[in-house]
Backbone as XML, in Angstrom:
<?xml version="1.0"?>
<chain id="A" units="angstrom">
  <residue number="1" name="MET">
    <atom name="N" x="112.351" y="78.295" z="66.792"/>
    <atom name="CA" x="112.421" y="78.123" z="68.217"/>
    <atom name="C" x="112.069" y="76.711" z="68.623"/>
  </residue>
  <residue number="2" name="ILE">
    <atom name="N" x="112.289" y="75.781" z="67.781"/>
    <atom name="CA" x="112.034" y="74.393" z="68.100"/>
    <atom name="C" x="113.077" y="73.932" z="69.103"/>
  </residue>
  <residue number="3" name="GLY">
    <atom name="N" x="112.620" y="73.289" z="70.144"/>
    <atom name="CA" x="113.521" y="72.782" z="71.164"/>
    <atom name="C" x="113.802" y="73.784" z="72.277"/>
  </residue>
  <residue number="4" name="THR">
    <atom name="N" x="113.370" y="75.022" z="72.121"/>
    <atom name="CA" x="113.575" y="76.021" z="73.154"/>
    <atom name="C" x="112.340" y="76.072" z="74.034"/>
  </residue>
  <residue number="5" name="ARG">
    <atom name="N" x="112.571" y="75.956" z="75.305"/>
    <atom name="CA" x="111.437" y="75.988" z="76.229"/>
    <atom name="C" x="111.511" y="77.279" z="77.032"/>
  </residue>
  <residue number="6" name="GLU">
    <atom name="N" x="110.535" y="78.153" z="76.856"/>
    <atom name="CA" x="110.511" y="79.429" z="77.557"/>
    <atom name="C" x="109.446" y="79.402" z="78.645"/>
  </residue>
  <residue number="7" name="SER">
    <atom name="N" x="109.776" y="80.026" z="79.743"/>
    <atom name="CA" x="108.815" y="80.118" z="80.829"/>
    <atom name="C" x="107.781" y="81.190" z="80.489"/>
  </residue>
  <residue number="8" name="TRP">
    <atom name="N" x="106.526" y="80.930" z="80.756"/>
    <atom name="CA" x="105.476" y="81.875" z="80.423"/>
    <atom name="C" x="105.172" y="82.858" z="81.549"/>
  </residue>
  <residue number="9" name="PHE">
    <atom name="N" x="105.885" y="82.746" z="82.670"/>
    <atom name="CA" x="105.698" y="83.708" z="83.749"/>
    <atom name="C" x="107.035" y="83.978" z="84.427"/>
  </residue>
  <residue number="10" name="ASP">
    <atom name="N" x="107.082" y="85.072" z="85.152"/>
    <atom name="CA" x="108.281" y="85.495" z="85.854"/>
    <atom name="C" x="108.311" y="84.811" z="87.217"/>
  </residue>
  <residue number="11" name="ASP">
    <atom name="N" x="109.402" y="84.136" z="87.553"/>
    <atom name="CA" x="109.503" y="83.436" z="88.835"/>
    <atom name="C" x="109.337" y="84.386" z="90.022"/>
  </residue>
  <residue number="12" name="ALA">
    <atom name="N" x="109.814" y="85.621" z="89.871"/>
    <atom name="CA" x="109.717" y="86.585" z="90.970"/>
    <atom name="C" x="108.271" y="87.020" z="91.216"/>
  </residue>
  <residue number="13" name="ALA">
    <atom name="N" x="107.406" y="86.849" z="90.228"/>
    <atom name="CA" x="106.012" y="87.276" z="90.385"/>
    <atom name="C" x="105.212" y="86.313" z="91.246"/>
  </residue>
  <residue number="14" name="GLY">
    <atom name="N" x="105.691" y="85.110" z="91.409"/>
    <atom name="CA" x="104.969" y="84.139" z="92.223"/>
    <atom name="C" x="103.897" y="83.440" z="91.420"/>
  </residue>
  <residue number="15" name="PRO">
    <atom name="N" x="103.060" y="82.665" z="92.089"/>
    <atom name="CA" x="102.027" y="81.908" z="91.370"/>
    <atom name="C" x="100.986" y="82.839" z="90.764"/>
  </residue>
  <residue number="16" name="LEU">
    <atom name="N" x="100.478" y="82.456" z="89.628"/>
    <atom name="CA" x="99.483" y="83.254" z="88.934"/>
    <atom name="C" x="98.106" y="82.667" z="89.194"/>
  </residue>
  <residue number="17" name="VAL">
    <atom name="N" x="97.373" y="83.288" z="90.104"/>
    <atom name="CA" x="96.007" y="82.870" z="90.415"/>
    <atom name="C" x="95.145" y="84.122" z="90.353"/>
  </residue>
  <residue number="18" name="ARG">
    <atom name="N" x="94.136" y="84.081" z="89.553"/>
    <atom name="CA" x="93.246" y="85.229" z="89.414"/>
    <atom name="C" x="92.426" y="85.409" z="90.698"/>
  </residue>
  <residue number="19" name="PRO">
    <atom name="N" x="92.185" y="86.675" z="91.082"/>
    <atom name="CA" x="91.425" y="86.920" z="92.311"/>
    <atom name="C" x="90.068" y="86.240" z="92.334"/>
  </residue>
  <residue number="20" name="TYR">
    <atom name="N" x="89.366" y="86.204" z="91.200"/>
    <atom name="CA" x="88.048" y="85.577" z="91.211"/>
    <atom name="C" x="88.139" y="84.077" z="91.441"/>
  </residue>
  <residue number="21" name="ALA">
    <atom name="N" x="89.292" y="83.486" z="91.178"/>
    <atom name="CA" x="89.461" y="82.055" z="91.461"/>
    <atom name="C" x="89.562" y="81.823" z="92.964"/>
  </residue>
  <residue number="22" name="LEU">
    <atom name="N" x="90.187" y="82.754" z="93.675"/>
    <atom name="CA" x="90.312" y="82.615" z="95.126"/>
    <atom name="C" x="88.959" y="82.714" z="95.826"/>
  </residue>
  <residue number="23" name="THR">
    <atom name="N" x="88.068" y="83.526" z="95.266"/>
    <atom name="CA" x="86.762" y="83.725" z="95.889"/>
    <atom name="C" x="85.677" y="82.886" z="95.228"/>
  </residue>
  <residue number="24" name="ARG">
    <atom name="N" x="86.078" y="82.030" z="94.291"/>
    <atom name="CA" x="85.144" y="81.182" z="93.538"/>
    <atom name="C" x="84.076" y="82.011" z="92.823"/>
  </residue>
  <residue number="25" name="GLY">
    <atom name="N" x="84.509" y="83.154" z="92.315"/>
    <atom name="CA" x="83.616" y="84.018" z="91.551"/>
    <atom name="C" x="82.738" y="84.936" z="92.373"/>
  </residue>
  <residue number="26" name="ARG">
    <atom name="N" x="82.813" y="84.844" z="93.689"/>
    <atom name="CA" x="81.972" y="85.698" z="94.536"/>
    <atom name="C" x="82.497" y="87.122" z="94.537"/>
  </residue>
  <residue number="27" name="THR">
    <atom name="N" x="81.588" y="88.076" z="94.548"/>
    <atom name="CA" x="81.982" y="89.482" z="94.625"/>
    <atom name="C" x="81.578" y="90.108" z="95.947"/>
  </residue>
  <residue number="28" name="ALA">
    <atom name="N" x="80.861" y="89.370" z="96.765"/>
    <atom name="CA" x="80.458" y="89.833" z="98.083"/>
    <atom name="C" x="80.543" y="88.664" z="99.049"/>
  </residue>
  <residue number="29" name="GLY">
    <atom name="N" x="80.961" y="88.965" z="100.260"/>
    <atom name="CA" x="81.072" y="87.931" z="101.265"/>
    <atom name="C" x="79.731" y="87.615" z="101.909"/>
  </residue>
  <residue number="30" name="ALA">
    <atom name="N" x="79.636" y="86.450" z="102.487"/>
    <atom name="CA" x="78.405" y="86.044" z="103.165"/>
    <atom name="C" x="78.366" y="86.573" z="104.591"/>
  </residue>
  <residue number="31" name="GLY">
    <atom name="N" x="79.512" y="86.992" z="105.104"/>
    <atom name="CA" x="79.595" y="87.450" z="106.475"/>
    <atom name="C" x="79.235" y="88.918" z="106.616"/>
  </residue>
  <residue number="32" name="PRO">
    <atom name="N" x="79.713" y="89.533" z="107.680"/>
    <atom name="CA" x="79.392" y="90.937" z="107.940"/>
    <atom name="C" x="80.051" y="91.859" z="106.908"/>
  </residue>
  <residue number="33" name="THR">
    <atom name="N" x="79.514" y="93.051" z="106.782"/>
    <atom name="CA" x="80.116" y="94.053" z="105.916"/>
    <atom name="C" x="81.381" y="94.559" z="106.598"/>
  </residue>
  <residue number="34" name="LEU">
    <atom name="N" x="82.494" y="94.449" z="105.919"/>
    <atom name="CA" x="83.772" y="94.812" z="106.509"/>
    <atom name="C" x="84.305" y="96.101" z="105.902"/>
  </residue>
  <residue number="35" name="ASP">
    <atom name="N" x="84.886" y="96.908" z="106.728"/>
    <atom name="CA" x="85.549" y="98.133" z="106.318"/>
    <atom name="C" x="87.043" y="97.832" z="106.235"/>
  </residue>
  <residue number="36" name="MET">
    <atom name="N" x="87.783" y="98.628" z="105.513"/>
    <atom name="CA" x="89.223" y="98.377" z="105.436"/>
    <atom name="C" x="89.907" y="98.590" z="106.786"/>
  </residue>
  <residue number="37" name="LEU">
    <atom name="N" x="89.250" y="99.310" z="107.703"/>
    <atom name="CA" x="89.820" y="99.545" z="109.025"/>
    <atom name="C" x="89.263" y="98.621" z="110.097"/>
  </residue>
  <residue number="38" name="THR">
    <atom name="N" x="88.468" y="97.628" z="109.706"/>
    <atom name="CA" x="87.951" y="96.644" z="110.653"/>
    <atom name="C" x="89.124" y="95.852" z="111.229"/>
  </residue>
  <residue number="39" name="SER">
    <atom name="N" x="89.186" y="95.750" z="112.540"/>
    <atom name="CA" x="90.246" y="94.985" z="113.206"/>
    <atom name="C" x="89.837" y="93.524" z="113.269"/>
  </residue>
  <residue number="40" name="ILE">
    <atom name="N" x="90.784" y="92.651" z="112.971"/>
    <atom name="CA" x="90.509" y="91.216" z="113.017"/>
    <atom name="C" x="91.594" y="90.517" z="113.815"/>
  </residue>
  <residue number="41" name="LEU">
    <atom name="N" x="91.199" y="89.450" z="114.489"/>
    <atom name="CA" x="92.093" y="88.690" z="115.354"/>
    <atom name="C" x="91.676" y="87.235" z="115.323"/>
  </residue>
  <residue number="42" name="THR">
    <atom name="N" x="92.649" y="86.330" z="115.272"/>
    <atom name="CA" x="92.359" y="84.899" z="115.283"/>
    <atom name="C" x="91.776" y="84.512" z="116.633"/>
  </residue>
  <residue number="43" name="ASP">
    <atom name="N" x="90.686" y="83.759" z="116.609"/>
    <atom name="CA" x="90.068" y="83.243" z="117.818"/>
    <atom name="C" x="90.769" y="81.939" z="118.173"/>
  </residue>
  <residue number="44" name="ARG">
    <atom name="N" x="91.603" y="81.984" z="119.172"/>
    <atom name="CA" x="92.405" y="80.806" z="119.540"/>
    <atom name="C" x="91.557" y="79.687" z="120.132"/>
  </residue>
  <residue number="45" name="SER">
    <atom name="N" x="90.347" y="80.019" z="120.574"/>
    <atom name="CA" x="89.485" y="78.985" z="121.144"/>
    <atom name="C" x="88.623" y="78.298" z="120.083"/>
  </residue>
  <residue number="46" name="ALA">
    <atom name="N" x="88.742" y="78.711" z="118.841"/>
    <atom name="CA" x="87.941" y="78.139" z="117.754"/>
    <atom name="C" x="88.438" y="76.737" z="117.409"/>
  </residue>
  <residue number="47" name="PRO">
    <atom name="N" x="87.551" y="75.897" z="116.890"/>
    <atom name="CA" x="87.988" y="74.563" z="116.452"/>
    <atom name="C" x="88.926" y="74.674" z="115.249"/>
  </residue>
  <residue number="48" name="ALA">
    <atom name="N" x="89.503" y="73.578" z="114.866"/>
    <atom name="CA" x="90.438" y="73.570" z="113.736"/>
    <atom name="C" x="89.756" y="74.103" z="112.479"/>
  </residue>
  <residue number="49" name="PRO">
    <atom name="N" x="90.490" y="74.874" z="111.682"/>
    <atom name="CA" x="89.892" y="75.434" z="110.467"/>
    <atom name="C" x="89.456" y="74.342" z="109.499"/>
  </residue>
  <residue number="50" name="ARG">
    <atom name="N" x="88.340" y="74.588" z="108.812"/>
    <atom name="CA" x="87.838" y="73.590" z="107.861"/>
    <atom name="C" x="88.190" y="73.950" z="106.431"/>
  </residue>
  <residue number="51" name="ARG">
    <atom name="N" x="88.730" y="75.123" z="106.210"/>
    <atom name="CA" x="89.096" y="75.563" z="104.861"/>
    <atom name="C" x="90.571" y="75.257" z="104.619"/>
  </residue>
  <residue number="52" name="ALA">
    <atom name="N" x="90.854" y="74.647" z="103.488"/>
    <atom name="CA" x="92.201" y="74.156" z="103.217"/>
    <atom name="C" x="93.046" y="75.096" z="102.352"/>
  </residue>
  <residue number="53" name="ALA">
    <atom name="N" x="92.447" y="76.099" z="101.741"/>
    <atom name="CA" x="93.210" y="76.984" z="100.856"/>
    <atom name="C" x="94.317" y="77.684" z="101.642"/>
  </residue>
  <residue number="54" name="PRO">
    <atom name="N" x="95.492" y="77.825" z="101.049"/>
    <atom name="CA" x="96.620" y="78.430" z="101.775"/>
    <atom name="C" x="96.370" y="79.872" z="102.187"/>
  </residue>
  <residue number="55" name="GLU">
    <atom name="N" x="95.537" y="80.599" z="101.457"/>
    <atom name="CA" x="95.249" y="81.990" z="101.819"/>
    <atom name="C" x="94.548" y="82.074" z="103.165"/>
  </residue>
  <residue number="56" name="TYR">
    <atom name="N" x="93.654" y="81.135" z="103.439"/>
    <atom name="CA" x="92.971" y="81.125" z="104.727"/>
    <atom name="C" x="93.957" y="80.863" z="105.867"/>
  </residue>
  <residue number="57" name="SER">
    <atom name="N" x="94.853" y="79.922" z="105.664"/>
    <atom name="CA" x="95.859" y="79.622" z="106.693"/>
    <atom name="C" x="96.759" y="80.816" z="106.945"/>
  </residue>
  <residue number="58" name="GLU">
    <atom name="N" x="97.119" y="81.513" z="105.872"/>
    <atom name="CA" x="97.999" y="82.675" z="106.032"/>
    <atom name="C" x="97.281" y="83.809" z="106.760"/>
  </residue>
  <residue number="59" name="ILE">
    <atom name="N" x="95.993" y="83.988" z="106.479"/>
    <atom name="CA" x="95.235" y="85.011" z="107.197"/>
    <atom name="C" x="95.196" y="84.693" z="108.683"/>
  </residue>
  <residue number="60" name="LEU">
    <atom name="N" x="94.910" y="83.445" z="109.024"/>
    <atom name="CA" x="94.855" y="83.053" z="110.437"/>
    <atom name="C" x="96.215" y="83.230" z="111.110"/>
  </residue>
  <residue number="61" name="GLN">
    <atom name="N" x="97.280" y="82.934" z="110.404"/>
    <atom name="CA" x="98.624" y="83.104" z="110.957"/>
    <atom name="C" x="98.933" y="84.581" z="111.184"/>
  </residue>
  <residue number="62" name="ARG">
    <atom name="N" x="98.624" y="85.419" z="110.206"/>
    <atom name="CA" x="98.899" y="86.858" z="110.319"/>
    <atom name="C" x="98.083" y="87.511" z="111.425"/>
  </residue>
  <residue number="63" name="CYS">
    <atom name="N" x="96.897" y="86.986" z="111.683"/>
    <atom name="CA" x="95.997" y="87.613" z="112.641"/>
    <atom name="C" x="96.173" y="87.086" z="114.065"/>
  </residue>
  <residue number="64" name="GLN">
    <atom name="N" x="97.291" y="86.449" z="114.336"/>
    <atom name="CA" x="97.598" y="86.085" z="115.723"/>
    <atom name="C" x="97.720" y="87.364" z="116.551"/>
  </residue>
  <residue number="65" name="VAL">
    <atom name="N" x="98.094" y="88.438" z="115.880"/>
    <atom name="CA" x="98.136" y="89.784" z="116.449"/>
    <atom name="C" x="97.084" y="90.585" z="115.693"/>
  </residue>
  <residue number="66" name="SER">
    <atom name="N" x="96.321" y="91.402" z="116.392"/>
    <atom name="CA" x="95.245" y="92.160" z="115.759"/>
    <atom name="C" x="95.759" y="93.012" z="114.605"/>
  </residue>
  <residue number="67" name="GLN">
    <atom name="N" x="95.061" y="92.934" z="113.482"/>
    <atom name="CA" x="95.409" y="93.715" z="112.292"/>
    <atom name="C" x="94.141" y="94.215" z="111.644"/>
  </residue>
  <residue number="68" name="THR">
    <atom name="N" x="94.283" y="95.226" z="110.815"/>
    <atom name="CA" x="93.136" y="95.686" z="110.041"/>
    <atom name="C" x="93.042" y="94.855" z="108.767"/>
  </residue>
  <residue number="69" name="VAL">
    <atom name="N" x="91.885" y="94.894" z="108.145"/>
    <atom name="CA" x="91.695" y="94.184" z="106.886"/>
    <atom name="C" x="92.672" y="94.718" z="105.839"/>
  </residue>
  <residue number="70" name="ALA">
    <atom name="N" x="92.929" y="96.019" z="105.854"/>
    <atom name="CA" x="93.863" y="96.619" z="104.895"/>
    <atom name="C" x="95.280" y="96.082" z="105.099"/>
  </residue>
  <residue number="71" name="GLU">
    <atom name="N" x="95.706" y="95.905" z="106.340"/>
    <atom name="CA" x="97.043" y="95.362" z="106.612"/>
    <atom name="C" x="97.158" y="93.925" z="106.122"/>
  </residue>
  <residue number="72" name="VAL">
    <atom name="N" x="96.130" y="93.146" z="106.344"/>
    <atom name="CA" x="96.134" y="91.755" z="105.882"/>
    <atom name="C" x="96.178" y="91.723" z="104.358"/>
  </residue>
  <residue number="73" name="SER">
    <atom name="N" x="95.396" y="92.575" z="103.735"/>
    <atom name="CA" x="95.361" y="92.651" z="102.276"/>
    <atom name="C" x="96.743" y="92.983" z="101.715"/>
  </residue>
  <residue number="74" name="ALA">
    <atom name="N" x="97.407" y="93.949" z="102.318"/>
    <atom name="CA" x="98.745" y="94.331" z="101.859"/>
    <atom name="C" x="99.737" y="93.199" z="102.088"/>
  </residue>
  <residue number="75" name="GLY">
    <atom name="N" x="99.645" y="92.535" z="103.226"/>
    <atom name="CA" x="100.553" y="91.432" z="103.521"/>
    <atom name="C" x="100.373" y="90.246" z="102.587"/>
  </residue>
  <residue number="76" name="LEU">
    <atom name="N" x="99.146" y="90.004" z="102.180"/>
    <atom name="CA" x="98.861" y="88.899" z="101.268"/>
    <atom name="C" x="99.089" y="89.279" z="99.805"/>
  </residue>
  <residue number="77" name="ARG">
    <atom name="N" x="99.214" y="90.576" z="99.558"/>
    <atom name="CA" x="99.329" y="91.095" z="98.187"/>
    <atom name="C" x="98.109" y="90.715" z="97.360"/>
  </residue>
  <residue number="78" name="LEU">
    <atom name="N" x="96.952" y="90.873" z="97.980"/>
    <atom name="CA" x="95.676" y="90.606" z="97.320"/>
    <atom name="C" x="94.849" y="91.882" z="97.308"/>
  </residue>
  <residue number="79" name="PRO">
    <atom name="N" x="93.963" y="92.024" z="96.329"/>
    <atom name="CA" x="93.064" y="93.176" z="96.337"/>
    <atom name="C" x="92.213" y="93.194" z="97.605"/>
  </residue>
  <residue number="80" name="LEU">
    <atom name="N" x="91.875" y="94.399" z="98.043"/>
    <atom name="CA" x="91.096" y="94.559" z="99.270"/>
    <atom name="C" x="89.757" y="93.824" z="99.186"/>
  </residue>
  <residue number="81" name="ALA">
    <atom name="N" x="89.095" y="93.889" z="98.042"/>
    <atom name="CA" x="87.796" y="93.230" z="97.893"/>
    <atom name="C" x="87.914" y="91.717" z="98.070"/>
  </residue>
  <residue number="82" name="VAL">
    <atom name="N" x="88.968" y="91.129" z="97.565"/>
    <atom name="CA" x="89.187" y="89.685" z="97.706"/>
    <atom name="C" x="89.470" y="89.346" z="99.166"/>
  </residue>
  <residue number="83" name="THR">
    <atom name="N" x="90.300" y="90.153" z="99.804"/>
    <atom name="CA" x="90.637" y="89.917" z="101.210"/>
    <atom name="C" x="89.392" y="90.011" z="102.089"/>
  </residue>
  <residue number="84" name="LYS">
    <atom name="N" x="88.522" y="90.967" z="101.815"/>
    <atom name="CA" x="87.282" y="91.098" z="102.592"/>
    <atom name="C" x="86.440" y="89.832" z="102.489"/>
  </residue>
  <residue number="85" name="ILE">
    <atom name="N" x="86.382" y="89.238" z="101.325"/>
    <atom name="CA" x="85.589" y="88.017" z="101.138"/>
    <atom name="C" x="86.206" y="86.861" z="101.909"/>
  </residue>
  <residue number="86" name="LEU">
    <atom name="N" x="87.522" y="86.704" z="101.818"/>
    <atom name="CA" x="88.198" y="85.614" z="102.526"/>
    <atom name="C" x="88.089" y="85.783" z="104.040"/>
  </residue>
  <residue number="87" name="VAL">
    <atom name="N" x="88.272" y="87.011" z="104.517"/>
    <atom name="CA" x="88.145" y="87.286" z="105.955"/>
    <atom name="C" x="86.707" y="87.050" z="106.404"/>
  </residue>
  <residue number="88" name="GLY">
    <atom name="N" x="85.741" y="87.457" z="105.593"/>
    <atom name="CA" x="84.333" y="87.219" z="105.920"/>
    <atom name="C" x="84.025" y="85.738" z="106.050"/>
  </residue>
  <residue number="89" name="ASP">
    <atom name="N" x="84.635" y="84.919" z="105.182"/>
    <atom name="CA" x="84.459" y="83.470" z="105.293"/>
    <atom name="C" x="84.947" y="82.959" z="106.643"/>
  </residue>
  <residue number="90" name="LEU">
    <atom name="N" x="86.115" y="83.437" z="107.053"/>
    <atom name="CA" x="86.695" y="82.985" z="108.323"/>
    <atom name="C" x="85.909" y="83.498" z="109.527"/>
  </residue>
  <residue number="91" name="ILE">
    <atom name="N" x="85.351" y="84.684" z="109.413"/>
    <atom name="CA" x="84.493" y="85.195" z="110.483"/>
    <atom name="C" x="83.238" y="84.333" z="110.575"/>
  </residue>
  <residue number="92" name="GLY">
    <atom name="N" x="82.657" y="83.998" z="109.432"/>
    <atom name="CA" x="81.476" y="83.135" z="109.414"/>
    <atom name="C" x="81.744" y="81.754" z="109.984"/>
  </residue>
  <residue number="93" name="ASP">
    <atom name="N" x="82.985" y="81.263" z="109.823"/>
    <atom name="CA" x="83.364" y="79.959" z="110.366"/>
    <atom name="C" x="83.718" y="80.036" z="111.855"/>
  </residue>
  <residue number="94" name="GLY">
    <atom name="N" x="83.755" y="81.240" z="112.418"/>
    <atom name="CA" x="84.111" y="81.402" z="113.823"/>
    <atom name="C" x="85.610" y="81.377" z="114.079"/>
  </residue>
  <residue number="95" name="GLN">
    <atom name="N" x="86.400" y="81.536" z="113.032"/>
    <atom name="CA" x="87.861" y="81.499" z="113.169"/>
    <atom name="C" x="88.459" y="82.851" z="113.529"/>
  </residue>
  <residue number="96" name="LEU">
    <atom name="N" x="87.762" y="83.931" z="113.177"/>
    <atom name="CA" x="88.261" y="85.275" z="113.434"/>
    <atom name="C" x="87.263" y="86.060" z="114.271"/>
  </residue>
  <residue number="97" name="ILE">
    <atom name="N" x="87.795" y="86.909" z="115.115"/>
    <atom name="CA" x="87.004" y="87.869" z="115.881"/>
    <atom name="C" x="87.215" y="89.211" z="115.193"/>
  </residue>
  <residue number="98" name="PHE">
    <atom name="N" x="86.160" y="89.997" z="115.051"/>
    <atom name="CA" x="86.324" y="91.285" z="114.385"/>
    <atom name="C" x="85.680" y="92.397" z="115.187"/>
  </residue>
  <residue number="99" name="ARG">
    <atom name="N" x="86.174" y="93.607" z="114.928"/>
    <atom name="CA" x="85.611" y="94.806" z="115.552"/>
    <atom name="C" x="85.622" y="95.904" z="114.510"/>
  </residue>
  <residue number="100" name="ALA">
    <atom name="N" x="84.448" y="96.439" z="114.238"/>
    <atom name="CA" x="84.326" y="97.501" z="113.252"/>
    <atom name="C" x="84.944" y="98.782" z="113.802"/>
  </residue>
  <residue number="101" name="PRO">
    <atom name="N" x="85.453" y="99.626" z="112.922"/>
    <atom name="CA" x="86.032" y="100.888" z="113.396"/>
    <atom name="C" x="84.959" y="101.772" z="114.028"/>
  </residue>
  <residue number="102" name="VAL">
    <atom name="N" x="85.356" y="102.547" z="115.006"/>
    <atom name="CA" x="84.430" y="103.440" z="115.691"/>
    <atom name="C" x="84.183" y="104.651" z="114.790"/>
  </residue>
  <residue number="103" name="PRO">
    <atom name="N" x="82.923" y="104.894" z="114.451"/>
    <atom name="CA" x="82.648" y="106.053" z="113.599"/>
    <atom name="C" x="82.893" y="107.346" z="114.367"/>
  </residue>
  <residue number="104" name="THR">
    <atom name="N" x="83.408" y="108.322" z="113.676"/>
    <atom name="CA" x="83.639" y="109.627" z="114.288"/>
    <atom name="C" x="82.574" y="110.591" z="113.807"/>
  </residue>
  <residue number="105" name="GLU">
    <atom name="N" x="82.371" y="111.618" z="114.588"/>
    <atom name="CA" x="81.402" y="112.636" z="114.200"/>
    <atom name="C" x="82.014" y="113.631" z="113.221"/>
  </residue>
  <residue number="106" name="ALA">
    <atom name="N" x="83.324" y="113.595" z="113.123"/>
    <atom name="CA" x="84.007" y="114.525" z="112.228"/>
    <atom name="C" x="83.802" y="114.087" z="110.785"/>
  </residue>
  <residue number="107" name="GLY">
    <atom name="N" x="83.559" y="115.031" z="109.951"/>
    <atom name="CA" x="83.374" y="114.755" z="108.532"/>
    <atom name="C" x="84.568" y="115.245" z="107.736"/>
  </residue>
  <residue number="108" name="PRO">
    <atom name="N" x="84.504" y="115.126" z="106.421"/>
    <atom name="CA" x="85.617" y="115.535" z="105.576"/>
    <atom name="C" x="85.869" y="117.043" z="105.606"/>
  </residue>
  <residue number="109" name="ASP">
    <atom name="N" x="84.914" y="117.823" z="106.113"/>
    <atom name="CA" x="85.081" y="119.276" z="106.168"/>
    <atom name="C" x="85.533" y="119.761" z="107.539"/>
  </residue>
  <residue number="110" name="ASP">
    <atom name="N" x="85.877" y="118.860" z="108.436"/>
    <atom name="CA" x="86.287" y="119.241" z="109.792"/>
    <atom name="C" x="87.676" y="119.870" z="109.750"/>
  </residue>
  <residue number="111" name="LEU">
    <atom name="N" x="87.750" y="121.168" z="110.024"/>
    <atom name="CA" x="89.017" y="121.896" z="109.945"/>
    <atom name="C" x="90.004" y="121.468" z="111.026"/>
  </residue>
  <residue number="112" name="ASN">
    <atom name="N" x="89.517" y="121.007" z="112.173"/>
    <atom name="CA" x="90.429" y="120.565" z="113.237"/>
    <atom name="C" x="91.240" y="119.353" z="112.792"/>
  </residue>
  <residue number="113" name="ILE">
    <atom name="N" x="90.593" y="118.430" z="112.106"/>
    <atom name="CA" x="91.312" y="117.249" z="111.617"/>
    <atom name="C" x="92.318" y="117.668" z="110.550"/>
  </residue>
  <residue number="114" name="LEU">
    <atom name="N" x="91.904" y="118.526" z="109.639"/>
    <atom name="CA" x="92.819" y="118.978" z="108.590"/>
    <atom name="C" x="94.028" y="119.699" z="109.174"/>
  </residue>
  <residue number="115" name="ARG">
    <atom name="N" x="93.807" y="120.515" z="110.203"/>
    <atom name="CA" x="94.933" y="121.212" z="110.860"/>
    <atom name="C" x="95.859" y="120.208" z="111.553"/>
  </residue>
  <residue number="116" name="SER">
    <atom name="N" x="95.285" y="119.201" z="112.186"/>
    <atom name="CA" x="96.108" y="118.181" z="112.848"/>
    <atom name="C" x="96.949" y="117.414" z="111.846"/>
  </residue>
  <residue number="117" name="VAL">
    <atom name="N" x="96.374" y="117.094" z="110.710"/>
    <atom name="CA" x="97.115" y="116.395" z="109.670"/>
    <atom name="C" x="98.258" y="117.275" z="109.168"/>
  </residue>
  <residue number="118" name="MET">
    <atom name="N" x="97.972" y="118.529" z="108.914"/>
    <atom name="CA" x="99.011" y="119.440" z="108.431"/>
    <atom name="C" x="100.139" y="119.596" z="109.469"/>
  </residue>
  <residue number="119" name="ASP">
    <atom name="N" x="99.773" y="119.688" z="110.749"/>
    <atom name="CA" x="100.784" y="119.785" z="111.806"/>
    <atom name="C" x="101.657" y="118.532" z="111.824"/>
  </residue>
  <residue number="120" name="GLY">
    <atom name="N" x="101.040" y="117.392" z="111.669"/>
    <atom name="CA" x="101.801" y="116.129" z="111.636"/>
    <atom name="C" x="102.736" y="116.056" z="110.456"/>
  </residue>
  <residue number="121" name="ILE">
    <atom name="N" x="102.282" y="116.523" z="109.310"/>
    <atom name="CA" x="103.135" y="116.527" z="108.112"/>
    <atom name="C" x="104.309" y="117.467" z="108.299"/>
  </residue>
  <residue number="122" name="ARG">
    <atom name="N" x="104.062" y="118.622" z="108.885"/>
    <atom name="CA" x="105.160" y="119.594" z="109.108"/>
    <atom name="C" x="106.214" y="119.036" z="110.069"/>
  </residue>
  <residue number="123" name="LYS">
    <atom name="N" x="105.791" y="118.223" z="111.015"/>
    <atom name="CA" x="106.741" y="117.647" z="111.975"/>
    <atom name="C" x="107.638" y="116.592" z="111.347"/>
  </residue>
  <residue number="124" name="LEU">
    <atom name="N" x="107.198" y="116.048" z="110.229"/>
    <atom name="CA" x="108.018" y="115.045" z="109.544"/>
    <atom name="C" x="109.220" y="115.718" z="108.956"/>
  </residue>
</chain>
């Protein structure tokens, strides 16, 4: 195979960056504890962002309209834990406004919720 140059990655897969490289090895964010259903929105009155990584810019762009952390994670194609850390950084910088999900009194054994889910599935 002398003279043959093979690509070591698939072009369709995009750039290969390990999640721990994006978070600089951090496994927990410095900001608030975020749930996957936490709503986040870009604070338009905030000063210019100080973080240069493209993931931060993409998060700010996506959050021009309120989204959950899970939606941002799916849009970025990043693990939820990594997205929580990046979003926490932006919240700490004052770039994002967040609102935690409202806790419900219903638990996993609430039959009313289970019946509502089943009714919704049947309507599909």
